C-alpha positions in Angstrom: -0.4 -0.2 0.1 1.3 3.0 -0.7 1.6 6.5 1.0 -1.5 9.0 0.5 -1.6 12.5 1.0 -4.3 13.8 2.5 -4.7 16.5 -0.4 -5.7 13.5 -2.4 -8.1 12.2 0.0 -12.1 13.5 -0.3 -14.2 15.9 0.3 -14.6 18.2 3.1 -14.7 22.1 2.6 -14.3 22.9 6.2 -12.0 20.3 7.4 -9.7 20.7 4.4 -9.9 24.6 5.3 -8.7 23.7 8.7 -6.5 21.9 8.0 -4.7 24.6 5.6 -5.2 26.8 8.3 -2.8 24.4 10.8 -0.2 23.4 7.9 0.0 27.2 7.5 1.1 27.5 11.3 3.5 24.6 11.1 1.1 22.0 13.6 -1.0 19.1 12.8 -2.1 20.2 16.2 -5.4 17.9 16.7 -7.9 20.4 19.5 -10.0 19.0 22.0 -9.7 16.7 25.4 -9.6 13.3 22.8 -6.5 14.8 21.0 -5.1 16.4 23.7 -3.2 18.2 21.8 -0.5 15.6 20.0 0.9 16.1 16.6 -0.8 13.5 13.9 1.1 11.7 11.3 0.5 9.8 8.2 0.5 6.7 8.6 2.1 4.3 5.9 -0.7 1.8 6.3 -3.3 3.6 4.8 -5.1 2.6 1.8 -5.2 4.8 -1.2 -9.1 4.2 -1.6 -11.3 7.3 -2.1 -13.0 7.6 1.6 -16.4 8.0 2.5 -17.8 11.4 3.1 -17.5 12.5 6.5 -21.1 12.9 6.7 -21.8 9.1 5.2 -19.0 7.9 8.0 -21.1 9.4 10.7 -24.6 8.9 10.0 -24.8 5.1 9.0 -23.8 3.7 12.2 -24.6 0.4 14.1 -23.9 1.8 18.0 -26.9 -0.4 19.6 -26.7 1.7 22.8 -28.3 4.3 21.1 -31.0 2.4 18.8 -31.0 -0.1 16.2 -31.9 2.0 12.9 -28.3 2.9 11.3 -29.4 7.1 11.5 -30.4 6.1 15.6 -26.7 6.9 17.0 -26.3 10.1 14.8 -29.6 11.1 15.8 -29.4 10.3 19.8 -25.2 10.3 21.0 -26.0 13.7 21.3 -26.5 13.5 25.2 -23.5 11.2 26.0 -20.8 12.6 28.0 -17.5 12.0 26.5 -14.9 14.6 28.9 -13.5 13.6 30.9 -13.1 10.1 30.2 -11.0 6.9 31.4 -10.1 3.8 30.7 -9.7 0.6 33.7 -7.1 -1.5 32.3 -7.2 -4.6 34.4 -6.4 -8.3 34.9 -2.6 -9.6 34.1 -0.9 -6.6 33.4 1.8 -5.3 35.6 0.3 -1.6 36.4 -3.8 -2.2 36.0 -5.8 1.1 37.1 -8.1 3.7 35.6 -5.8 5.7 32.9 -7.2 9.2 32.5 -7.9 9.8 28.3 -5.8 12.8 27.9 -2.4 10.7 29.5 -2.6 8.3 27.6 -3.0 10.6 24.9 0.3 12.7 26.2 2.4 9.5 25.7 1.6 7.7 22.6 2.2 9.1 18.7 -1.2 9.4 16.8 -1.6 9.0 13.0 -3.8 9.5 10.3 -4.7 6.4 8.4 -7.0 5.4 5.9 -8.7 2.0 6.5 -11.8 -0.2 4.9 -14.2 -0.6 7.5 -16.1 -4.1 6.4 -19.3 -4.7 7.8 -21.2 -7.8 7.8 -24.7 -7.1 5.8 -22.4 -6.5 3.3 -21.9 -3.2 3.4 -18.6 -1.9 3.2 -16.7 1.8 4.0 -13.3 3.5 3.8 -12.9 5.9 7.1 -9.7 8.8 7.4 -9.3 7.7 11.3 -7.0 9.2 14.1 -5.5 6.8 16.3 -2.7 5.2 17.9 -1.8 1.5 17.9 -3.2 -0.6 20.5 0.3 -1.9 21.1 1.2 1.2 23.0 -1.0 1.4 25.7 -0.8 -2.3 26.3 2.9 -2.0 26.8 2.5 1.0 28.8 0.6 -1.5 31.4 3.0 -3.9 31.0 1.6 -7.4 29.9 1.8 -10.5 31.8 3.4 -13.3 30.3 0.0 -15.8 31.3 -2.0 -13.4 28.9 -3.6 -14.9 26.1 -6.2 -12.6 25.2 -8.0 -8.8 25.3 -11.3 -8.1 26.2 -13.1 -4.8 25.8 -16.2 -3.4 27.4 -18.3 -0.4 26.1 -19.5 2.3 28.5 -23.3 1.5 30.1 -25.3 4.8 31.2 -28.8 4.1 30.7 -29.5 7.8 31.2 -27.8 8.7 28.1 -28.0 5.6 26.0 -31.7 4.5 25.2 -30.7 1.4 23.9 -29.4 -0.1 26.8 -32.8 -0.4 28.0 -33.6 -2.7 25.8 -32.7 -7.0 25.6 -31.2 -7.0 22.4 -28.1 -8.0 24.0 -26.3 -8.5 27.4 -24.9 -5.6 28.5 -22.3 -3.7 28.5 -21.6 -4.6 24.9 -18.3 -6.9 24.8 -15.5 -7.9 22.4 -12.3 -9.2 22.2 -8.8 -9.9 20.7 -6.5 -12.4 21.0 -3.2 -11.1 22.2 -1.1 -11.1 19.0 -4.2 -10.0 17.2 -4.4 -6.8 19.5 -0.6 -6.1 19.8 0.1 -6.2 15.6 0.3 -2.8 14.3 -2.8 -2.3 12.3 -5.0 -2.4 15.3 -5.8 1.1 17.0 -7.3 3.0 19.1 -9.0 5.6 17.2 -9.8 9.3 19.0 -10.6 11.4 15.8 -11.7 10.5 12.4 -11.3 13.5 9.3 -8.8 15.2 11.4 -11.9 15.9 14.1 -12.8 14.4 17.2 -14.6 11.3 17.1 -18.4 12.0 16.2 -20.5 10.7 19.6 -22.3 7.9 17.4 -19.1 6.5 16.2 -17.5 5.8 19.2 -16.5 8.7 21.4 -13.9 9.6 22.5 -12.0 6.4 22.3 -13.0 3.0 20.0 -11.1 -0.2 18.6 -10.3 -0.2 14.6 -9.5 -3.7 13.5 -9.2 -3.4 9.5 -9.5 -7.1 8.4 -11.9 -7.9 10.4 -16.3 -7.4 10.5 -16.8 -4.0 12.1 -18.9 -5.3 15.6 -15.8 -6.1 16.3 -14.2 -2.8 16.7 -15.9 -1.6 19.7 -16.9 1.7 20.5 -16.7 4.3 23.8 -14.2 1.7 25.7 -13.9 1.9 29.2 -12.5 -1.2 29.8 -9.7 -3.5 28.6 -8.5 -6.9 30.3 -6.0 -9.0 29.6 -6.7 -12.4 30.4 -5.7 -15.9 29.9 -8.9 -17.5 27.9 -10.9 -16.4 25.0 -13.0 -13.8 26.6 -17.2 -13.8 26.3 -18.0 -11.4 22.9 -21.6 -10.3 22.7 -22.6 -11.2 19.3 -21.1 -14.5 19.9 -23.2 -14.6 23.0 -26.3 -13.8 21.0 -26.0 -15.8 18.4 -22.9 -18.2 18.1 -23.8 -19.6 14.6 -23.6 -16.4 13.1 -21.1 -14.4 14.9 -17.6 -16.3 15.4 -14.8 -14.8 18.2 -12.6 -14.4 15.2 -14.7 -12.4 12.7 -12.1 -11.9 10.0 -13.6 -10.8 6.6 -13.4 -14.1 5.1 -15.3 -14.4 1.2 -15.1 -18.1 1.3 -17.4 -18.2 4.8 -20.5 -17.0 4.2 -22.9 -16.0 6.8 -25.7 -18.0 7.3 -28.5 -15.7 5.7 -26.3 -14.1 3.1 -23.0 -14.3 1.3 -19.6 -12.6 2.0 -18.3 -13.1 -1.4 -19.2 -9.1 -2.5 -20.1 -5.8 -1.1 -21.1 -2.5 -1.6 -20.0 0.6 -0.6 -21.9 2.8 1.6 -23.2 5.7 -0.3 -23.0 4.5 -3.5 -26.5 2.9 -3.9 -28.6 -0.3 -3.3 -28.3 -1.2 -7.1 -24.9 0.3 -7.9 -22.2 -2.6 -9.2 -21.3 -5.1 -6.3 -17.4 -5.8 -5.6 -15.5 -8.3 -4.7 -14.4 -9.2 -1.4 -11.0 -9.8 -0.3 -10.1 -11.8 2.4 -8.9 -10.2 5.6 -10.3 -7.1 3.9 -7.6 -6.9 1.7 -4.6 -7.0 4.4 -3.4 -10.3 3.9 -0.2 -9.9 3.6 0.0 -8.3 6.3 -2.2 -10.5 8.8 -1.9 -14.0 7.2 0.8 -15.0 9.3 -1.5 -14.5 11.9 -3.6 -17.5 11.5 -1.0 -19.8 10.4 -2.4 -23.4 10.5 -5.7 -22.8 11.6 -8.4 -23.7 10.0 -10.6 -20.4 9.1 -14.2 -22.1 8.4 -13.7 -23.2 11.5 -12.2 -20.3 13.6 -14.7 -18.2 11.8 
């Protein structure tokens, strides 16, 4: 994948004007508590695909804590309080405790990364994230040798998140990765997109992004990270293990029981747009295939 400059990226006059003003001042400063004035740099991992618009990215969301419809998060997430914010790091680590987000961001390297995100329903989008490698935070906490998996939990705040009053899932929302997946340089914790603070409906103020897996693995609004020895329970696998496996790698050879995964449509292209071929590991095969050497990915789906 070649590097791509932000001048080649899309669409957003306000964002571009803001970017130019900042560049003229000689700094790519990112305002607000979620950015803590840390400089962000372009990443070698960015795709050269054209990103979706900010409006598409921020108005088509699965965030069931705010409702089941794709537009519900944008309608209801405004009530979410995201500052101050801390992430509890627990389990098999040398330095467990509550880590304030502002403090985290003072010690990590923020990058601009354009990643494809694949939705399990057969849609995809390309998002210009601002984030840092999860590995940096885990190393700061000190991973103990017995740790084999990383478990994540989303905020539960019924007074601000109307969706958690329903019983569609067993709250809090839970996700997990194998430790080597979590430590891979493609795996990031994102705090913004399009050079701006993370919209609340997209998982503010901090969310996981794992670009070779289906979108539901990229848990939003994280409040707890636990290092554990055994494979953790994850929300959709708990709800329907036949349809949602723990690994959830993008794999066109493994169909969802109710639809094919062999092709997809880009968000914003329209329902009748030509479908495009789904790529193994969402196009990141060269970077991550070695993680699954010897595994049967039709069993470990």
